[in-house]
C-alpha positions as CSV (number, residue, x, y, z in Angstrom):
1,M,182.3,-63.4,14.3
2,N,181.8,-61.5,17.4
3,F,178.2,-60.3,18.0
4,I,177.1,-58.3,20.8
5,F,173.4,-58.8,21.8
6,I,171.9,-55.9,23.9
7,S,169.5,-57.2,26.6
8,P,169.5,-61.0,25.8
9,Q,167.4,-61.8,28.7
10,F,164.6,-59.4,28.0
11,P,162.0,-60.0,26.2
12,Q,162.2,-63.4,27.7
13,T,162.0,-65.3,24.3
14,F,165.2,-63.4,22.9
15,W,167.6,-65.8,24.2
16,N,166.6,-67.9,21.2
17,F,168.3,-65.5,18.8
18,C,171.5,-65.9,20.8
19,D,171.2,-69.5,21.1
20,R,170.9,-70.0,17.2
21,L,173.7,-67.7,16.7
22,K,175.9,-69.7,19.0
23,K,174.9,-73.0,17.3
24,N,176.2,-71.4,14.2
25,G,179.6,-70.9,15.9
26,V,179.2,-67.1,16.6
27,N,180.9,-65.5,19.5
28,V,177.7,-64.1,21.3
29,L,178.5,-61.5,24.1
30,G,175.6,-60.1,26.1
31,I,175.1,-56.7,27.7
32,G,172.0,-56.6,30.0
33,D,170.4,-54.9,33.2
34,S,169.7,-58.2,35.1
35,P,172.7,-59.6,37.4
36,Y,174.0,-62.7,35.9
37,D,172.9,-64.8,38.8
38,N,169.4,-63.9,37.9
39,L,169.6,-64.8,34.3
40,A,167.6,-68.0,33.2
41,Q,169.9,-70.9,32.5
42,N,168.9,-71.0,28.8
43,V,170.1,-67.4,28.6
44,K,173.3,-68.2,30.3
45,D,173.9,-71.3,27.9
46,S,173.3,-69.1,24.9
47,L,176.1,-66.6,25.7
48,T,179.9,-66.8,25.5
49,E,180.2,-64.0,28.1
50,Y,177.7,-61.4,29.8
51,Y,178.5,-58.0,31.1
52,Y,176.0,-56.6,33.6
53,L,175.0,-53.0,34.0
54,P,172.8,-51.6,36.5
55,T,170.9,-49.7,33.8
56,L,171.2,-49.6,29.9
57,E,170.3,-46.1,30.1
58,D,173.6,-45.0,31.0
59,Y,175.4,-44.7,27.6
60,D,178.9,-44.3,29.2
61,G,178.5,-47.6,30.9
62,V,177.2,-49.5,27.9
63,F,179.9,-47.9,25.8
64,R,182.6,-49.3,28.2
65,A,180.9,-52.7,28.0
66,V,181.3,-52.8,24.2
67,A,184.9,-51.5,24.6
68,F,185.6,-54.2,27.0
69,F,184.3,-56.8,24.6
70,S,186.3,-55.4,21.9
71,F,189.4,-55.2,23.7
72,K,189.2,-58.9,25.0
73,Y,187.7,-60.5,21.6
74,G,188.6,-58.2,18.9
75,K,186.5,-56.2,16.3
76,I,182.8,-56.5,16.9
77,D,181.0,-57.6,13.6
78,W,177.4,-57.2,14.6
79,L,175.6,-55.3,17.4
80,E,171.8,-55.8,17.9
81,S,169.1,-55.8,20.5
82,N,166.1,-56.4,18.0
83,N,164.2,-54.3,20.6
84,E,162.3,-51.2,19.5
85,Y,163.3,-49.4,22.7
86,W,167.0,-49.8,22.3
87,L,167.1,-49.1,18.4
88,E,168.7,-45.8,19.0
89,L,171.1,-47.0,21.5
90,D,172.2,-49.8,19.0
91,A,172.7,-47.3,16.3
92,R,174.8,-45.0,18.4
93,L,177.0,-48.0,19.4
94,R,177.5,-49.0,15.9
95,T,178.2,-45.5,14.9
96,D,180.9,-45.1,17.9
97,F,182.5,-48.3,17.3
98,N,182.3,-48.2,13.4
99,I,180.1,-51.5,13.1
100,T,179.1,-51.6,9.6
101,S,176.2,-54.4,9.6
102,G,173.5,-52.3,10.8
103,V,171.7,-48.8,11.1
104,K,173.8,-46.0,12.4
105,S,172.7,-42.7,14.1
106,E,172.4,-40.7,11.0
107,E,169.8,-43.2,9.3
108,I,167.7,-44.0,12.5
109,E,165.0,-41.2,12.5
110,K,163.5,-42.6,9.3
111,F,162.8,-45.8,11.1
112,K,161.7,-44.1,14.4
113,S,159.8,-41.0,13.4
114,K,156.3,-41.4,12.2
115,A,156.6,-37.8,10.3
116,Q,159.7,-39.2,8.6
117,M,158.2,-42.5,7.5
118,K,156.0,-40.7,5.3
119,K,158.3,-39.5,2.7
120,W,159.8,-43.2,2.4
121,Y,156.2,-44.5,1.7
122,E,155.9,-42.0,-1.0
123,K,159.0,-42.9,-2.5
124,A,157.9,-46.5,-2.6
125,G,154.5,-45.5,-4.1
126,I,152.5,-46.9,-1.0
127,P,149.3,-45.0,0.0
128,T,149.4,-43.7,3.7
129,A,147.0,-41.5,5.8
130,R,147.3,-37.7,5.5
131,Q,149.2,-36.6,8.6
132,H,149.7,-33.1,10.6
133,K,152.6,-32.6,12.8
134,V,150.9,-31.1,16.0
135,I,151.9,-27.7,17.0
136,A,152.3,-27.1,20.9
137,D,152.1,-23.3,20.7
138,E,148.9,-21.0,20.6
139,T,148.7,-21.5,16.9
140,G,148.5,-25.2,17.2
141,L,144.8,-25.6,17.8
142,A,144.0,-23.6,14.9
143,A,146.4,-25.4,12.6
144,A,144.7,-28.7,13.7
145,K,141.2,-27.5,13.1
146,A,142.4,-26.4,9.5
147,F,143.8,-30.2,9.0
148,I,140.6,-31.5,10.3
149,A,138.5,-29.5,8.0
150,Q,140.2,-31.3,5.1
151,T,140.0,-34.9,6.8
152,G,136.9,-34.6,9.0
153,Y,136.5,-36.4,12.2
154,P,137.6,-38.7,13.7
155,V,141.4,-38.2,13.7
156,I,144.2,-40.1,15.7
157,V,146.9,-38.5,17.6
158,K,149.9,-40.4,18.6
159,P,153.6,-39.8,19.6
160,E,155.8,-39.0,16.7
161,I,158.1,-41.6,18.3
162,G,156.7,-44.5,20.1
163,V,155.9,-48.1,20.1
164,G,152.6,-49.7,20.1
165,A,149.5,-47.9,21.0
166,L,150.9,-46.1,24.1
167,D,149.5,-42.5,24.4
168,T,147.4,-42.7,21.4
169,Y,144.0,-41.3,21.1
170,K,141.0,-41.0,18.8
171,L,139.5,-37.5,18.7
172,E,135.9,-37.5,17.8
173,N,134.9,-33.9,17.9
174,D,136.0,-30.4,18.8
175,A,135.5,-31.1,22.6
176,D,137.8,-34.0,22.4
177,L,140.3,-31.9,20.1
178,E,140.3,-29.0,22.8
179,H,140.8,-31.4,25.7
180,F,143.6,-32.9,24.0
181,Y,145.4,-29.5,23.6
182,A,144.7,-28.5,27.0
183,N,146.3,-31.7,28.4
184,M,149.0,-32.2,25.8
185,P,151.8,-34.4,26.7
186,A,155.5,-32.9,26.7
187,H,156.6,-34.9,23.7
188,P,156.1,-34.4,20.0
189,Y,152.7,-35.6,18.3
190,V,151.2,-36.2,15.0
191,M,147.8,-36.1,13.9
192,E,146.4,-38.4,11.1
193,E,143.2,-39.0,9.3
194,F,141.3,-41.9,10.7
195,I,141.3,-45.2,8.5
196,T,138.8,-47.9,8.8
197,G,140.2,-51.0,8.7
198,N,141.8,-54.1,10.4
199,I,145.7,-54.0,10.9
200,A,147.9,-56.6,9.3
201,S,151.6,-56.8,9.2
202,Y,154.3,-57.7,7.0
203,D,156.9,-59.5,8.9
204,A,160.0,-60.6,7.1
205,I,163.8,-61.4,7.6
206,I,165.9,-59.5,5.1
207,N,169.4,-60.4,3.9
208,S,172.4,-57.9,3.3
209,K,171.0,-57.4,-0.4
210,G,167.5,-56.4,0.7
211,E,166.2,-59.6,-0.2
212,P,163.4,-61.4,2.0
213,L,164.5,-64.9,3.3
214,F,161.2,-65.3,5.2
215,E,157.7,-63.5,5.1
216,S,154.6,-63.9,7.1
217,M,151.6,-61.9,7.8
218,T,150.0,-61.1,11.2
219,C,146.5,-59.8,11.6
220,W,144.9,-58.0,14.7
221,P,141.0,-58.1,14.4
222,P,140.7,-55.5,17.3
223,S,143.5,-53.1,16.8
224,I,146.3,-52.6,19.4
225,M,145.0,-49.0,20.0
226,D,141.4,-50.5,20.8
227,I,142.9,-53.2,23.0
228,V,144.9,-50.4,25.0
229,N,142.3,-47.8,25.2
230,H,139.4,-49.9,25.8
231,R,141.0,-52.5,28.1
232,L,140.0,-55.4,25.7
233,D,141.4,-58.8,25.8
234,L,144.5,-59.2,23.5
235,A,143.8,-61.7,20.6
236,Y,145.4,-61.8,17.2
237,Y,146.8,-64.4,14.6
238,V,149.5,-65.3,12.4
239,A,147.9,-66.2,9.0
240,A,148.6,-69.2,6.9
241,E,149.1,-67.2,3.9
242,M,149.7,-63.6,2.6
243,P,147.8,-61.8,0.0
244,E,150.2,-60.9,-2.9
245,S,149.1,-57.3,-2.7
246,L,150.5,-57.1,0.9
247,R,153.8,-58.9,-0.2
248,K,154.2,-56.6,-2.9
249,M,153.9,-53.6,-0.7
250,G,156.0,-55.0,2.1
251,R,158.8,-55.6,-0.4
252,A,158.4,-52.2,-1.9
253,A,158.8,-50.7,1.7
254,V,161.8,-52.8,2.3
255,E,163.3,-51.3,-1.0
256,A,162.3,-47.7,-0.1
257,F,163.5,-47.7,3.4
258,E,166.8,-49.4,2.2
259,V,166.4,-52.3,4.7
260,K,169.3,-54.7,4.9
261,G,170.3,-57.4,7.3
262,R,167.2,-57.1,9.6
263,F,164.0,-58.7,11.0
264,V,161.2,-56.4,10.1
265,H,157.6,-55.9,11.3
266,M,155.7,-53.5,8.9
267,E,152.1,-52.7,9.8
268,F,149.4,-51.8,7.4
269,F,145.7,-51.1,7.3
270,C,143.4,-53.6,5.4
271,L,140.6,-51.3,4.4
272,T,137.2,-52.3,5.5
273,K,135.6,-49.0,4.2
274,A,136.5,-47.4,1.2
275,K,138.6,-44.3,1.6
276,P,138.9,-41.5,-1.2
277,G,142.3,-41.2,-2.3
278,L,143.6,-44.3,-0.5
279,G,141.8,-47.4,-1.7
280,K,138.6,-49.5,-1.9
281,V,137.8,-52.3,0.7
282,G,140.4,-54.9,0.8
283,D,143.2,-52.5,-0.2
284,F,146.1,-52.0,1.9
285,V,147.3,-48.7,3.3
286,A,150.8,-48.1,5.1
287,L,150.7,-47.7,9.1
288,E,154.3,-47.7,10.2
289,V,157.4,-49.5,9.9
290,N,159.2,-51.2,12.8
291,M,162.8,-52.3,12.3
292,R,162.6,-55.3,14.7
293,P,160.6,-58.5,15.2
294,A,157.1,-58.4,15.9
295,G,156.3,-58.1,19.8
296,G,155.6,-60.8,22.5
297,Y,155.4,-64.3,21.4
298,T,154.8,-63.7,17.8
299,P,158.0,-65.0,16.4
300,D,157.1,-68.1,18.2
301,M,153.7,-68.1,16.7
302,M,155.3,-67.7,13.2
303,D,157.2,-70.9,14.0
304,Y,154.1,-72.8,14.7
305,A,152.3,-71.4,11.7
306,H,154.9,-72.2,9.3
307,S,156.6,-75.2,10.7
308,L,159.9,-73.5,10.9
309,D,162.3,-71.7,13.2
310,V,162.4,-68.0,12.6
311,Y,165.3,-67.6,15.2
312,Q,167.5,-70.0,13.2
313,I,166.6,-68.3,9.9
314,W,167.4,-64.9,11.3
315,A,170.8,-66.6,12.7
316,D,171.7,-68.1,9.3
317,M,171.1,-64.4,7.7
318,V,173.7,-63.0,10.1
319,T,176.0,-65.9,9.7
320,Y,175.7,-66.9,6.2
321,D,173.5,-64.1,4.5
322,E,171.2,-66.8,3.2
323,R,168.3,-69.2,4.4
324,R,169.3,-72.7,5.1
325,F,166.2,-73.7,6.7
326,P,163.8,-75.7,4.7
327,A,160.7,-74.4,3.3
328,A,157.5,-75.3,5.3
329,E,155.6,-78.4,4.1
330,K,152.5,-77.2,5.8
331,E,151.1,-73.7,6.3
332,Q,148.4,-72.9,9.1
333,C,147.0,-70.2,11.4
334,C,148.5,-69.7,14.9
335,A,146.1,-67.6,17.2
336,Y,146.9,-66.0,20.5
337,A,144.2,-65.1,23.0
338,G,145.0,-63.4,26.4
339,R,142.9,-62.4,29.4
340,R,143.4,-59.4,31.6
341,D,143.9,-59.9,35.4
342,E,141.5,-57.1,36.2
343,Y,138.5,-58.9,34.9
344,E,136.6,-61.9,36.2
345,Y,135.8,-64.3,33.6
């Protein structure tokens, strides 16, 4: 099996995916934007060969790199980055090289666009916040006020396509709304009714039949939006157990979005205040889907919490389409707490 991994050196823990693939006998071929001599030894050891490009933003250059590997090693069976930033690049390359083991360009929008996600949640029967597509012309402010007349303040505005809480804002009143419209960024935005709740994620490794081989829940007591906008310290944890209601919703979303052969990170609100039309306290409401692992050190935290190796489970999914790693004998929480350089503690 020939597997091309895009950007194996970043994030810095992603070499583990390559390492487990190589240990399974896979021919792992890396394409990245760090010179070979700058790669950590564990990255080098996890790859059969590495193709350096000054930037992965140059599609022609990446295309030539894939073509080189295809000429040298034969048909490419898999291509993946597991990285939100490169999902569209992955899909375009799969389309151009007819790599059938992943999402292609015509499918990627439902995984990237927060507006498109809504109809797939509806298909799954999963409640989700009401949404309005922000209009950037002179009619936009009036349309936004009409939407807010239905939902009330506050509302959330965020990029239609984006990761994390970057450029996401909470608007409390008309003054905030008018300020946002007066200083609106160039890229498309959506507006959503505000949900009072904590964020929890359904994290899973899904095989080619759409079946979960591994499931876990991660919780953020302060939301990522609050952490980013209020410059809070980052703290979150992987839970020992997952409520059945979240498991049921996560699996329904996997089926509705037709997820196959992927590590997924699906975010939900757990309501701390009842919301008419959405649910009571403790119910889960969909936030967004991410067709890649949770960010940062979260995969490693899952390993500690569940006494297993998610990198190996993922590699076994790719190689054998089954789970070969034994079930955990002990389930526990694993917490992360970080501090900011800008503060004195």
